[in-house]
Biopython code that builds the backbone (N, CA, C, O; Angstrom):
import numpy as np
from Bio.PDB.StructureBuilder import StructureBuilder

atoms = [
    (1, "MET", "N", (-42.030, 24.765, 11.428)),
    (1, "MET", "CA", (-41.217, 25.440, 10.597)),
    (1, "MET", "C", (-40.867, 26.659, 11.298)),
    (1, "MET", "O", (-41.617, 27.347, 11.991)),
    (2, "THR", "N", (-39.367, 26.888, 10.982)),
    (2, "THR", "CA", (-38.929, 27.905, 11.682)),
    (2, "THR", "C", (-38.351, 28.905, 10.604)),
    (2, "THR", "O", (-38.283, 28.566, 9.422)),
    (3, "ALA", "N", (-37.917, 30.209, 11.064)),
    (3, "ALA", "CA", (-37.134, 31.089, 10.135)),
    (3, "ALA", "C", (-36.039, 30.339, 9.572)),
    (3, "ALA", "O", (-35.972, 30.362, 8.343)),
    (4, "ASP", "N", (-35.104, 29.635, 10.240)),
    (4, "ASP", "CA", (-34.103, 29.023, 9.647)),
    (4, "ASP", "C", (-34.420, 27.960, 8.578)),
    (4, "ASP", "O", (-33.715, 27.849, 7.575)),
    (5, "ASP", "N", (-35.378, 27.266, 8.785)),
    (5, "ASP", "CA", (-36.046, 26.207, 7.725)),
    (5, "ASP", "C", (-36.235, 27.084, 6.571)),
    (5, "ASP", "O", (-35.649, 26.739, 5.545)),
    (6, "LEU", "N", (-36.985, 28.220, 6.535)),
    (6, "LEU", "CA", (-37.224, 29.072, 5.418)),
    (6, "LEU", "C", (-35.965, 29.498, 4.806)),
    (6, "LEU", "O", (-35.754, 29.421, 3.596)),
    (7, "ARG", "N", (-35.175, 29.926, 5.625)),
    (7, "ARG", "CA", (-33.679, 30.296, 4.928)),
    (7, "ARG", "C", (-32.899, 29.238, 4.330)),
    (7, "ARG", "O", (-32.056, 29.510, 3.476)),
    (8, "ALA", "N", (-33.110, 28.058, 4.709)),
    (8, "ALA", "CA", (-32.336, 27.048, 4.081)),
    (8, "ALA", "C", (-33.169, 26.707, 2.607)),
    (8, "ALA", "O", (-32.587, 26.446, 1.554)),
    (9, "VAL", "N", (-34.329, 26.755, 2.741)),
    (9, "VAL", "CA", (-35.136, 26.581, 1.500)),
    (9, "VAL", "C", (-34.791, 27.582, 0.409)),
    (9, "VAL", "O", (-34.450, 27.192, -0.707)),
    (10, "LEU", "N", (-34.877, 28.854, 0.721)),
    (10, "LEU", "CA", (-34.564, 29.853, 0.164)),
    (10, "LEU", "C", (-33.155, 29.769, -0.337)),
    (10, "LEU", "O", (-32.964, 30.063, -1.517)),
    (11, "ALA", "N", (-32.292, 29.457, 0.303)),
    (11, "ALA", "CA", (-30.784, 29.131, -0.113)),
    (11, "ALA", "C", (-30.575, 28.158, -1.083)),
    (11, "ALA", "O", (-29.633, 28.244, -1.871)),
    (12, "ALA", "N", (-31.480, 27.111, -1.098)),
    (12, "ALA", "CA", (-31.548, 25.978, -1.975)),
    (12, "ALA", "C", (-32.081, 26.482, -3.356)),
    (12, "ALA", "O", (-32.075, 25.673, -4.284)),
    (13, "GLY", "N", (-32.525, 27.706, -3.561)),
    (13, "GLY", "CA", (-33.115, 28.124, -4.740)),
    (13, "GLY", "C", (-34.691, 28.178, -4.952)),
    (13, "GLY", "O", (-35.212, 28.565, -5.998)),
    (14, "VAL", "N", (-35.342, 27.768, -3.898)),
    (14, "VAL", "CA", (-36.823, 27.988, -3.905)),
    (14, "VAL", "C", (-37.238, 29.148, -3.767)),
    (14, "VAL", "O", (-36.815, 29.835, -2.837)),
    (15, "THR", "N", (-38.162, 29.630, -4.661)),
    (15, "THR", "CA", (-38.622, 30.986, -4.497)),
    (15, "THR", "C", (-39.776, 31.221, -3.464)),
    (15, "THR", "O", (-40.447, 30.255, -3.100)),
    (16, "ARG", "N", (-40.037, 32.528, -2.961)),
    (16, "ARG", "CA", (-41.059, 32.979, -2.220)),
    (16, "ARG", "C", (-42.256, 32.262, -2.600)),
    (16, "ARG", "O", (-42.938, 31.608, -1.811)),
    (17, "GLU", "N", (-42.490, 32.407, -3.840)),
    (17, "GLU", "CA", (-43.886, 32.038, -4.406)),
    (17, "GLU", "C", (-44.043, 30.596, -4.404)),
    (17, "GLU", "O", (-45.164, 30.109, -4.254)),
    (18, "GLN", "N", (-42.789, 29.717, -4.591)),
    (18, "GLN", "CA", (-43.108, 28.434, -4.428)),
    (18, "GLN", "C", (-43.361, 28.042, -2.998)),
    (18, "GLN", "O", (-44.183, 27.170, -2.717)),
    (19, "ILE", "N", (-42.631, 28.708, -2.061)),
    (19, "ILE", "CA", (-42.982, 28.338, -0.781)),
    (19, "ILE", "C", (-44.278, 28.493, -0.275)),
    (19, "ILE", "O", (-44.818, 27.678, 0.473)),
    (20, "GLU", "N", (-44.896, 29.770, -0.768)),
    (20, "GLU", "CA", (-46.467, 30.092, -0.396)),
    (20, "GLU", "C", (-47.274, 29.067, -1.054)),
    (20, "GLU", "O", (-48.259, 28.607, -0.476)),
    (21, "ASP", "N", (-46.887, 28.625, -2.367)),
    (21, "ASP", "CA", (-47.698, 27.605, -2.921)),
    (21, "ASP", "C", (-47.613, 26.255, -2.143)),
    (21, "ASP", "O", (-48.633, 25.575, -2.040)),
    (22, "ALA", "N", (-46.517, 25.869, -1.629)),
    (22, "ALA", "CA", (-46.468, 24.651, -0.846)),
    (22, "ALA", "C", (-47.127, 24.768, 0.466)),
    (22, "ALA", "O", (-47.751, 23.766, 0.814)),
    (23, "LEU", "N", (-47.124, 25.862, 1.340)),
    (23, "LEU", "CA", (-47.794, 26.052, 2.369)),
    (23, "LEU", "C", (-49.285, 26.107, 2.034)),
    (23, "LEU", "O", (-50.114, 25.704, 2.850)),
    (24, "ALA", "N", (-49.590, 26.538, 0.994)),
    (24, "ALA", "CA", (-51.170, 26.653, 0.737)),
    (24, "ALA", "C", (-51.757, 25.151, 0.467)),
    (24, "ALA", "O", (-52.906, 24.878, 0.814)),
    (25, "VAL", "N", (-50.964, 24.250, -0.130)),
    (25, "VAL", "CA", (-51.359, 23.025, -0.350)),
    (25, "VAL", "C", (-51.428, 22.127, 0.916)),
    (25, "VAL", "O", (-52.293, 21.281, 1.139)),
    (26, "CYS", "N", (-50.368, 22.452, 1.712)),
    (26, "CYS", "CA", (-50.304, 21.785, 3.078)),
    (26, "CYS", "C", (-51.651, 22.330, 4.048)),
    (26, "CYS", "O", (-52.214, 21.584, 4.850)),
    (27, "LEU", "N", (-51.974, 23.499, 3.857)),
    (27, "LEU", "CA", (-53.032, 24.069, 4.610)),
    (27, "LEU", "C", (-54.356, 23.336, 4.096)),
    (27, "LEU", "O", (-55.230, 22.929, 4.861)),
    (28, "ALA", "N", (-54.394, 23.218, 2.687)),
    (28, "ALA", "CA", (-55.756, 22.719, 2.240)),
    (28, "ALA", "C", (-55.796, 21.018, 2.575)),
    (28, "ALA", "O", (-56.867, 20.479, 2.854)),
    (29, "PHE", "N", (-54.749, 20.391, 2.524)),
    (29, "PHE", "CA", (-54.812, 19.041, 2.897)),
    (29, "PHE", "C", (-55.192, 18.788, 4.359)),
    (29, "PHE", "O", (-56.016, 17.937, 4.695)),
    (30, "ASN", "N", (-54.490, 19.640, 5.256)),
    (30, "ASN", "CA", (-54.602, 19.567, 6.633)),
    (30, "ASN", "C", (-56.070, 19.879, 6.923)),
    (30, "ASN", "O", (-56.687, 19.226, 7.765)),
    (31, "THR", "N", (-56.718, 21.019, 6.128)),
    (31, "THR", "CA", (-58.096, 21.330, 6.609)),
    (31, "THR", "C", (-59.106, 20.038, 6.004)),
    (31, "THR", "O", (-60.089, 19.668, 6.646)),
    (32, "ILE", "N", (-58.762, 19.488, 4.837)),
    (32, "ILE", "CA", (-59.621, 18.263, 4.350)),
    (32, "ILE", "C", (-59.435, 17.315, 5.305)),
    (32, "ILE", "O", (-60.485, 16.810, 5.702)),
    (33, "GLY", "N", (-58.257, 16.841, 5.888)),
    (33, "GLY", "CA", (-58.129, 15.763, 6.888)),
    (33, "GLY", "C", (-58.803, 15.924, 8.195)),
    (33, "GLY", "O", (-59.235, 14.977, 8.853)),
    (34, "ARG", "N", (-58.881, 17.301, 8.575)),
    (34, "ARG", "CA", (-59.641, 17.732, 9.849)),
    (34, "ARG", "C", (-61.232, 17.436, 9.720)),
    (34, "ARG", "O", (-61.957, 16.919, 10.569)),
    (35, "LEU", "N", (-61.569, 17.895, 8.454)),
    (35, "LEU", "CA", (-62.902, 17.834, 8.236)),
    (35, "LEU", "C", (-63.520, 16.380, 8.095)),
    (35, "LEU", "O", (-64.601, 16.042, 8.576)),
    (36, "ALA", "N", (-62.663, 15.570, 7.360)),
    (36, "ALA", "CA", (-62.889, 14.233, 7.304)),
    (36, "ALA", "C", (-62.847, 13.445, 8.455)),
    (36, "ALA", "O", (-63.555, 12.441, 8.527)),
    (37, "ASP", "N", (-62.036, 13.807, 9.448)),
    (37, "ASP", "CA", (-62.179, 13.214, 10.816)),
    (37, "ASP", "C", (-63.394, 13.691, 11.627)),
    (37, "ASP", "O", (-64.038, 12.921, 12.339)),
    (38, "THR", "N", (-63.713, 15.167, 11.469)),
    (38, "THR", "CA", (-64.781, 15.527, 12.213)),
    (38, "THR", "C", (-66.134, 15.156, 11.908)),
    (38, "THR", "O", (-67.060, 15.243, 12.714)),
    (39, "PHE", "N", (-66.253, 14.639, 10.439)),
    (39, "PHE", "CA", (-67.455, 14.274, 9.906)),
    (39, "PHE", "C", (-67.459, 12.563, 9.862)),
    (39, "PHE", "O", (-68.399, 11.962, 9.342)),
    (40, "GLY", "N", (-66.512, 11.988, 10.356)),
    (40, "GLY", "CA", (-66.462, 10.666, 10.454)),
    (40, "GLY", "C", (-66.268, 9.735, 9.044)),
    (40, "GLY", "O", (-66.703, 8.589, 8.929)),
    (41, "PHE", "N", (-65.577, 10.420, 8.081)),
    (41, "PHE", "CA", (-65.438, 9.788, 6.800)),
    (41, "PHE", "C", (-64.697, 8.514, 6.917)),
    (41, "PHE", "O", (-63.762, 8.396, 7.709)),
    (42, "VAL", "N", (-65.120, 7.498, 6.097)),
    (42, "VAL", "CA", (-64.286, 6.319, 6.260)),
    (42, "VAL", "C", (-63.564, 5.997, 5.081)),
    (42, "VAL", "O", (-64.218, 6.108, 4.044)),
    (43, "GLN", "N", (-62.488, 5.658, 4.981)),
    (43, "GLN", "CA", (-61.478, 5.298, 3.723)),
    (43, "GLN", "C", (-62.087, 3.963, 3.240)),
    (43, "GLN", "O", (-62.196, 2.992, 3.988)),
    (44, "PRO", "N", (-62.457, 3.969, 2.019)),
    (44, "PRO", "CA", (-62.967, 2.913, 1.283)),
    (44, "PRO", "C", (-61.848, 1.680, 1.423)),
    (44, "PRO", "O", (-60.655, 1.903, 1.632)),
    (45, "THR", "N", (-62.325, 0.569, 1.300)),
    (45, "THR", "CA", (-61.422, -0.611, 1.192)),
    (45, "THR", "C", (-60.673, -0.703, -0.373)),
    (45, "THR", "O", (-61.230, -0.200, -1.349)),
    (46, "ARG", "N", (-59.623, -1.262, -0.457)),
    (46, "ARG", "CA", (-58.956, -1.630, -1.687)),
    (46, "ARG", "C", (-59.962, -2.016, -2.784)),
    (46, "ARG", "O", (-59.955, -1.521, -3.911)),
    (47, "GLU", "N", (-60.860, -2.983, -2.331)),
    (47, "GLU", "CA", (-61.822, -3.537, -3.340)),
    (47, "GLU", "C", (-62.669, -2.416, -3.850)),
    (47, "GLU", "O", (-62.898, -2.354, -5.058)),
    (48, "ALA", "N", (-63.172, -1.488, -2.989)),
    (48, "ALA", "CA", (-63.960, -0.545, -3.481)),
    (48, "ALA", "C", (-63.233, 0.509, -4.361)),
    (48, "ALA", "O", (-63.764, 1.119, -5.290)),
    (49, "PHE", "N", (-62.073, 0.628, -3.985)),
    (49, "PHE", "CA", (-61.194, 1.574, -4.821)),
    (49, "PHE", "C", (-60.991, 1.004, -6.298)),
    (49, "PHE", "O", (-61.010, 1.711, -7.306)),
    (50, "GLU", "N", (-60.803, -0.316, -6.282)),
    (50, "GLU", "CA", (-60.617, -0.949, -7.581)),
    (50, "GLU", "C", (-61.943, -0.876, -8.386)),
    (50, "GLU", "O", (-61.966, -0.433, -9.534)),
    (51, "ALA", "N", (-63.036, -1.324, -7.745)),
    (51, "ALA", "CA", (-64.248, -1.235, -8.493)),
    (51, "ALA", "C", (-64.455, 0.301, -9.057)),
    (51, "ALA", "O", (-64.744, 0.512, -10.234)),
    (52, "GLY", "N", (-64.295, 1.221, -8.205)),
    (52, "GLY", "CA", (-64.566, 2.518, -8.679)),
    (52, "GLY", "C", (-63.537, 2.962, -10.121)),
    (52, "GLY", "O", (-63.912, 3.679, -11.048)),
    (53, "ALA", "N", (-62.211, 2.329, -9.986)),
    (53, "ALA", "CA", (-61.357, 2.601, -10.954)),
    (53, "ALA", "C", (-62.010, 1.996, -12.109)),
    (53, "ALA", "O", (-62.166, 2.657, -13.136)),
    (54, "LYS", "N", (-62.437, 0.677, -12.007)),
    (54, "LYS", "CA", (-62.895, -0.028, -13.199)),
    (54, "LYS", "C", (-64.059, 0.705, -13.868)),
    (54, "LYS", "O", (-64.188, 0.741, -15.092)),
    (55, "TYR", "N", (-64.877, 1.272, -13.029)),
    (55, "TYR", "CA", (-66.096, 2.137, -13.518)),
    (55, "TYR", "C", (-65.647, 3.275, -14.062)),
    (55, "TYR", "O", (-66.176, 3.528, -15.144)),
    (56, "LEU", "N", (-64.735, 4.164, -13.631)),
    (56, "LEU", "CA", (-64.176, 5.060, -14.334)),
    (56, "LEU", "C", (-63.375, 5.028, -15.498)),
    (56, "LEU", "O", (-63.227, 6.012, -16.222)),
    (57, "LEU", "N", (-62.779, 3.768, -15.727)),
    (57, "LEU", "CA", (-62.003, 3.474, -16.908)),
    (57, "LEU", "C", (-63.057, 3.115, -17.937)),
    (57, "LEU", "O", (-62.907, 3.531, -19.086)),
    (58, "ALA", "N", (-64.041, 2.427, -17.641)),
    (58, "ALA", "CA", (-64.974, 1.983, -18.383)),
    (58, "ALA", "C", (-66.149, 3.096, -19.110)),
    (58, "ALA", "O", (-66.617, 3.104, -20.248)),
    (59, "ARG", "N", (-66.380, 3.974, -17.974)),
    (59, "ARG", "CA", (-67.389, 5.046, -18.554)),
    (59, "ARG", "C", (-66.958, 6.630, -18.315)),
    (59, "ARG", "O", (-67.639, 7.609, -18.619)),
    (60, "GLY", "N", (-65.753, 6.627, -17.741)),
    (60, "GLY", "CA", (-65.121, 8.107, -17.587)),
    (60, "GLY", "C", (-66.035, 8.854, -16.516)),
    (60, "GLY", "O", (-66.972, 8.355, -15.893)),
    (61, "TYR", "N", (-65.598, 10.044, -16.446)),
    (61, "TYR", "CA", (-66.219, 10.921, -15.604)),
    (61, "TYR", "C", (-67.584, 11.533, -16.219)),
    (61, "TYR", "O", (-67.432, 11.968, -17.361)),
    (62, "ARG", "N", (-68.672, 11.631, -15.775)),
    (62, "ARG", "CA", (-69.777, 12.213, -16.225)),
    (62, "ARG", "C", (-70.601, 13.056, -15.341)),
    (62, "ARG", "O", (-71.623, 13.589, -15.774)),
]
sb = StructureBuilder()
sb.init_structure("model")
sb.init_model(0)
sb.init_chain("A")
sb.init_seg("    ")
for serial, (resi, resn, name, xyz) in enumerate(atoms, 1):
    if name == "N":
        sb.init_residue(resn, " ", resi, " ")
    sb.init_atom(name, np.array(xyz, "f"), 0.0, 1.0, " ", f" {name:<3s}", serial, name[0])
structure = sb.get_structure()
């Protein structure tokens, strides 16, 4: 990201606060991704996601 990138976004009507919020979200996801890689987290299979979704739909979060 360069100063010209930010100028273009500001010229499009995005506020400074909105830019800061977007950057904070990017930072958080980048950090989570790096931690997941570091600790060797594995992404569950589609079947595992579907099983989890069925469980949550039936019982909710507790």
